[in-house]
VOSEVEX-713961 format. One record per residue: residue in one letter; x, y, z of N, C-alpha, C in turn. Coordinates in pm, whole numbers. Atoms other than C-alpha are relative to their C-alpha. Layout:
! residues N
{'A'; {X; Y; Z}; {X; Y; Z}; {X; Y; Z}}
...
***
This chain:
! residues 156
{'X'; {0; -117; 107}; {4755; -3182; -261}; {147; 15; -38}}
{'X'; {-117; -20; 46}; {5061; -3120; -434}; {46; 124; 35}}
{'X'; {-47; -123; -17}; {5295; -2810; -418}; {-8; 57; -123}}
{'X'; {66; -74; 121}; {5191; -2539; -677}; {146; 101; 3}}
{'X'; {-86; -88; 7}; {5454; -2302; -816}; {-55; 101; -84}}
{'X'; {-1; -41; 112}; {5496; -2015; -1056}; {121; 67; 4}}
{'X'; {-164; -33; -24}; {5851; -1900; -1190}; {4; 123; -48}}
{'X'; {-31; -111; 79}; {5956; -1549; -1312}; {167; 48; 6}}
{'X'; {-170; -24; 68}; {6279; -1468; -1461}; {43; 157; 51}}
{'X'; {-43; -155; -26}; {6425; -1113; -1284}; {160; 23; -45}}
{'X'; {-125; -50; 18}; {6719; -904; -1449}; {26; 94; 123}}
{'X'; {-65; -39; -91}; {6961; -817; -1193}; {72; 122; -85}}
{'X'; {-79; -101; 31}; {7181; -488; -1212}; {121; -85; -118}}
{'X'; {-156; 25; 102}; {7454; -519; -1518}; {106; 33; 55}}
{'X'; {-158; -71; -39}; {7741; -308; -1367}; {-55; 28; 175}}
{'X'; {8; -39; -145}; {7807; -244; -1021}; {133; 148; -3}}
{'X'; {-68; -117; 21}; {8014; 95; -1139}; {-70; 144; -16}}
{'X'; {122; -125; 13}; {7720; 331; -1145}; {54; 96; 107}}
{'X'; {-35; -121; -20}; {7758; 654; -976}; {-84; -75; 166}}
{'X'; {33; 30; -128}; {7515; 523; -691}; {43; -108; 46}}
{'X'; {-99; 99; -73}; {7764; 232; -594}; {67; 63; 42}}
{'X'; {-112; -87; -43}; {7986; 501; -474}; {-56; -67; 157}}
{'X'; {-11; 66; -138}; {7850; 339; -137}; {-72; -132; 15}}
{'X'; {80; 135; 51}; {7751; 14; -141}; {-14; -112; 159}}
{'X'; {22; 84; -129}; {7623; -262; 125}; {-16; -154; -53}}
{'X'; {-17; 152; 24}; {7706; -635; 94}; {-141; -74; 54}}
{'X'; {119; 90; -77}; {7405; -824; 139}; {22; -161; -20}}
{'X'; {-64; 169; -90}; {7564; -1185; 114}; {111; -12; -122}}
{'X'; {-101; 38; 51}; {7911; -1284; 43}; {44; -119; 84}}
{'X'; {-30; 129; 14}; {7994; -1641; 16}; {124; -85; -81}}
{'X'; {-119; 29; 68}; {8262; -1885; -97}; {-12; 15; -189}}
{'X'; {31; -56; 99}; {8115; -1840; -435}; {-51; 91; -120}}
{'X'; {92; -97; 17}; {7918; -1568; -464}; {-30; 142; 89}}
{'X'; {9; -103; -72}; {7865; -1194; -376}; {-79; 128; -46}}
{'X'; {154; -51; 39}; {7516; -989; -385}; {55; 155; 73}}
{'X'; {-43; -116; -71}; {7563; -617; -330}; {-112; 107; -34}}
{'X'; {150; -105; 22}; {7299; -303; -343}; {71; 141; 28}}
{'X'; {6; -168; -20}; {7353; 95; -388}; {-40; -3; 186}}
{'X'; {31; -73; -111}; {7357; 243; -9}; {-136; 70; 6}}
{'X'; {129; -123; 20}; {7075; 463; -130}; {-135; -133; -30}}
{'X'; {102; 108; 31}; {6870; 142; -237}; {-48; -78; 157}}
{'X'; {18; 84; -196}; {6922; -56; 142}; {-116; 89; 102}}
{'X'; {36; -118; -88}; {6804; 284; 285}; {-148; 25; 4}}
{'X'; {156; -15; -13}; {6477; 297; 115}; {-54; -144; 27}}
{'X'; {51; 110; -25}; {6429; -78; 171}; {-9; -2; 187}}
{'X'; {0; -12; -109}; {6497; -22; 554}; {-138; 65; 47}}
{'X'; {137; -111; -55}; {6194; 242; 581}; {-117; -43; -58}}
{'X'; {133; 74; 21}; {5961; 40; 391}; {14; -148; 7}}
{'X'; {-4; 119; -7}; {6047; -315; 462}; {-15; -44; 172}}
{'X'; {35; 27; -98}; {6058; -282; 853}; {-79; 95; 58}}
{'X'; {74; -100; -7}; {5795; -230; 1029}; {5; 22; 177}}
{'X'; {-27; -7; -144}; {5909; -107; 1389}; {-60; 176; 19}}
{'X'; {-7; -196; -8}; {5832; 296; 1491}; {94; 58; -40}}
{'X'; {-134; -84; 58}; {6015; 538; 1406}; {98; 63; 127}}
{'X'; {-94; -80; -110}; {6161; 610; 1736}; {143; -131; -10}}
{'X'; {-104; 63; 70}; {6354; 303; 1635}; {67; -19; -113}}
{'X'; {-57; 0; 149}; {6378; 328; 1275}; {92; 100; 11}}
{'X'; {-99; -128; 44}; {6526; 683; 1269}; {148; -28; 43}}
{'X'; {-145; 6; 0}; {6823; 614; 1466}; {57; -138; -24}}
{'X'; {1; 95; 134}; {6852; 273; 1270}; {65; 74; -125}}
{'X'; {-36; -67; 125}; {6911; 506; 971}; {103; 89; 22}}
{'X'; {-120; -51; -76}; {7133; 726; 1174}; {126; -51; -7}}
{'X'; {-94; 128; -15}; {7363; 455; 1214}; {34; 7; -121}}
{'X'; {-42; 26; 139}; {7376; 359; 849}; {22; 101; -61}}
{'X'; {-17; -77; 83}; {7401; 675; 697}; {157; 35; 85}}
{'X'; {-143; -38; -59}; {7702; 780; 972}; {100; -103; -13}}
{'X'; {-116; 93; 66}; {7867; 446; 862}; {8; 17; -97}}
{'X'; {-18; 3; 171}; {7832; 492; 492}; {64; 128; -24}}
{'X'; {-94; -103; 4}; {8003; 858; 540}; {131; -26; 43}}
{'X'; {-143; 25; -47}; {8288; 687; 719}; {67; -168; -85}}
{'X'; {-38; 127; 65}; {8303; 388; 478}; {-106; -34; -93}}
{'X'; {40; 35; 104}; {8239; 269; 111}; {-85; -91; 14}}
{'X'; {81; 145; -10}; {8133; -73; 223}; {-39; -26; 116}}
{'X'; {20; 50; -114}; {7915; -190; 464}; {-93; -142; -9}}
{'X'; {79; 126; -67}; {7742; -549; 584}; {-131; 41; 26}}
{'X'; {119; -72; -34}; {7366; -515; 582}; {-20; -110; 123}}
{'X'; {33; 113; -111}; {7381; -818; 880}; {-52; 121; 104}}
{'X'; {23; -76; -159}; {7409; -553; 1152}; {-122; 97; 56}}
{'X'; {123; -127; -25}; {7117; -316; 1060}; {-109; -91; 6}}
{'X'; {179; 41; 13}; {6866; -575; 947}; {-49; -141; 156}}
{'X'; {25; 68; -88}; {6921; -766; 1269}; {7; 55; 195}}
{'X'; {-9; -59; -148}; {6850; -707; 1670}; {33; -121; 102}}
{'X'; {-55; 85; -102}; {7056; -852; 1954}; {-82; -84; 86}}
{'X'; {128; 54; -82}; {6729; -933; 2143}; {-64; -124; -94}}
{'X'; {78; 100; 44}; {6601; -1162; 1881}; {92; -128; -15}}
{'X'; {-77; 154; 12}; {6703; -1556; 1853}; {52; 48; -149}}
{'X'; {-102; 59; 107}; {6958; -1660; 1607}; {-87; -20; -167}}
{'X'; {39; 19; 116}; {6713; -1770; 1354}; {-85; 67; -63}}
{'X'; {112; -83; 48}; {6472; -1502; 1342}; {95; 111; -39}}
{'X'; {-120; -75; 58}; {6820; -1283; 1260}; {-3; -51; -144}}
{'X'; {-23; 43; 130}; {6883; -1537; 1002}; {-96; 31; -158}}
{'X'; {104; -21; 130}; {6536; -1470; 816}; {8; 111; 1}}
{'X'; {1; -109; -2}; {6562; -1139; 867}; {110; 52; -140}}
{'X'; {-126; -11; 90}; {6891; -1156; 658}; {-39; -43; -154}}
{'X'; {43; 51; 138}; {6742; -1374; 381}; {-140; 43; -29}}
{'X'; {146; -119; 83}; {6404; -1137; 340}; {76; 82; -52}}
{'X'; {-100; -125; 112}; {6668; -849; 239}; {59; -46; -78}}
{'X'; {-38; -7; 55}; {6833; -1001; 65}; {-76; -64; -158}}
{'X'; {102; 15; 87}; {6547; -1195; -118}; {-97; 79; -70}}
{'X'; {94; -94; 39}; {6377; -874; -138}; {83; 71; -119}}
{'X'; {-77; -51; 93}; {6690; -723; -333}; {20; -94; -152}}
{'X'; {12; 119; 116}; {6677; -1089; -566}; {-103; 68; -64}}
{'X'; {119; 44; 75}; {6326; -1044; -645}; {-31; 105; -75}}
{'X'; {-23; -129; 92}; {6340; -646; -733}; {92; 21; -104}}
{'X'; {-74; -24; 118}; {6615; -708; -954}; {145; 133; 44}}
{'X'; {-57; -125; -48}; {6804; -373; -751}; {155; -37; 114}}
{'X'; {-69; -20; -69}; {7089; -578; -673}; {119; -24; -127}}
{'X'; {-133; 61; 73}; {7487; -671; -832}; {24; -143; 47}}
{'X'; {-5; 125; 7}; {7532; -1030; -850}; {145; -73; -36}}
{'X'; {-127; 60; 39}; {7881; -1151; -881}; {91; -153; 53}}
{'X'; {-40; 133; 38}; {8001; -1526; -980}; {139; 0; 21}}
{'X'; {-142; -49; -59}; {8349; -1528; -767}; {79; -89; -138}}
{'X'; {-56; 108; 67}; {8426; -1886; -968}; {28; 29; -125}}
{'X'; {4; -42; 150}; {8318; -1783; -1324}; {50; 163; -20}}
{'X'; {-73; -173; 28}; {8480; -1410; -1273}; {-94; 104; -41}}
{'X'; {73; -26; 91}; {8156; -1272; -1427}; {-121; 25; 96}}
{'X'; {147; -32; -108}; {7795; -1101; -1283}; {-86; -120; -98}}
{'X'; {158; 96; 33}; {7472; -1286; -1298}; {-78; 100; -75}}
{'X'; {100; -111; 92}; {7225; -1136; -1530}; {-145; 8; 42}}
{'X'; {149; 4; -41}; {6907; -1271; -1414}; {23; -125; 128}}
{'X'; {3; 126; -132}; {6786; -1501; -1099}; {-138; -56; -35}}
{'X'; {96; 75; -16}; {6494; -1738; -1141}; {-112; -21; 124}}
{'X'; {105; -19; -118}; {6215; -1649; -877}; {-127; -137; 27}}
{'X'; {128; 72; 17}; {5961; -1946; -827}; {-21; -15; 177}}
{'X'; {81; -54; -121}; {5713; -1876; -571}; {-124; -135; 24}}
{'X'; {102; 169; -39}; {5563; -2211; -397}; {-69; 26; 135}}
{'X'; {93; 9; -122}; {5304; -2295; -186}; {-27; -152; 15}}
{'X'; {35; 175; -10}; {5180; -2651; -40}; {-145; 1; 112}}
{'X'; {63; 23; -83}; {4875; -2706; 117}; {-78; -144; 5}}
{'X'; {38; 163; -24}; {4813; -3090; 243}; {-170; 6; 48}}
{'X'; {126; -38; -21}; {4445; -2951; 385}; {-48; 129; 45}}
{'X'; {84; -136; -8}; {4233; -2694; 459}; {51; 97; 117}}
{'X'; {-42; -113; -82}; {4347; -2385; 623}; {183; -21; 78}}
{'X'; {-113; 47; -67}; {4685; -2572; 674}; {120; 17; -146}}
{'X'; {-80; -41; 139}; {4997; -2498; 434}; {137; 66; 17}}
{'X'; {-99; -63; 12}; {5313; -2337; 370}; {13; 73; -121}}
{'X'; {-44; -74; 126}; {5480; -2102; 117}; {108; 67; -9}}
{'X'; {-130; -124; 10}; {5781; -1876; -4}; {71; 18; -142}}
{'X'; {-92; -46; 88}; {6031; -1810; -241}; {133; -93; -40}}
{'X'; {-118; 29; 41}; {6320; -1996; -417}; {61; 46; -131}}
{'X'; {-83; -42; 81}; {6618; -1867; -597}; {39; -65; -89}}
{'X'; {-107; 22; 59}; {6800; -1977; -878}; {95; 72; -77}}
{'X'; {-101; -71; 110}; {7122; -1886; -1057}; {21; -144; -61}}
{'X'; {-17; 146; 108}; {7183; -2124; -1375}; {-46; -83; 31}}
{'X'; {53; 104; -27}; {6932; -2311; -1280}; {53; -109; 112}}
{'X'; {4; 60; -146}; {7057; -2426; -940}; {-52; 64; 71}}
{'X'; {78; -99; -101}; {6869; -2329; -621}; {112; 86; 49}}
{'X'; {-118; -106; -32}; {7064; -2050; -469}; {-4; 0; 158}}
{'X'; {30; 17; -107}; {6840; -2014; -152}; {-156; 14; 8}}
{'X'; {107; -2; -21}; {6502; -2015; -31}; {-42; 57; 124}}
{'X'; {13; -56; -119}; {6287; -1838; 205}; {-181; -45; -6}}
{'X'; {92; 44; -80}; {5968; -1994; 401}; {-72; 134; 31}}
{'X'; {103; -156; -19}; {5677; -1658; 375}; {-70; -8; 72}}
{'X'; {127; 32; -107}; {5401; -1843; 559}; {-31; -124; -7}}
{'X'; {12; 155; -32}; {5315; -2131; 723}; {-152; 20; 92}}
{'X'; {132; 1; -75}; {4955; -2175; 854}; {-32; -150; 17}}
***
């Protein structure tokens, strides 16, 4: 069977000078791009997306809030990872966080080379099933028709 996909265009935040960006979390920073989200959006994501008990969630949220009181700019990596997890699991958690904000349009995406913000991202939902009860699927994110990154969300 061939891979099947569906593409959706998502509008991203147009500015990063809103009051909500007073405290900012860096979701991704590379040579060409910078992707950020307001701290309040990141806190909401932590509550919704991370499925660990409140005994672990509340100290993590408290640390983020305390760090946010001391700094206007935070990096997502230490909050979505765990030192007890393998590196590939941590990398996946960081990618899933970035994917969430791109998919929802709740981030500001800056193109460093072009010196302007990216207004849209194309999200491609893909799936492949070579045999019954076997396959994989995920999301691909395109900026200006170029693959930015992808996630594998399920494998069976």
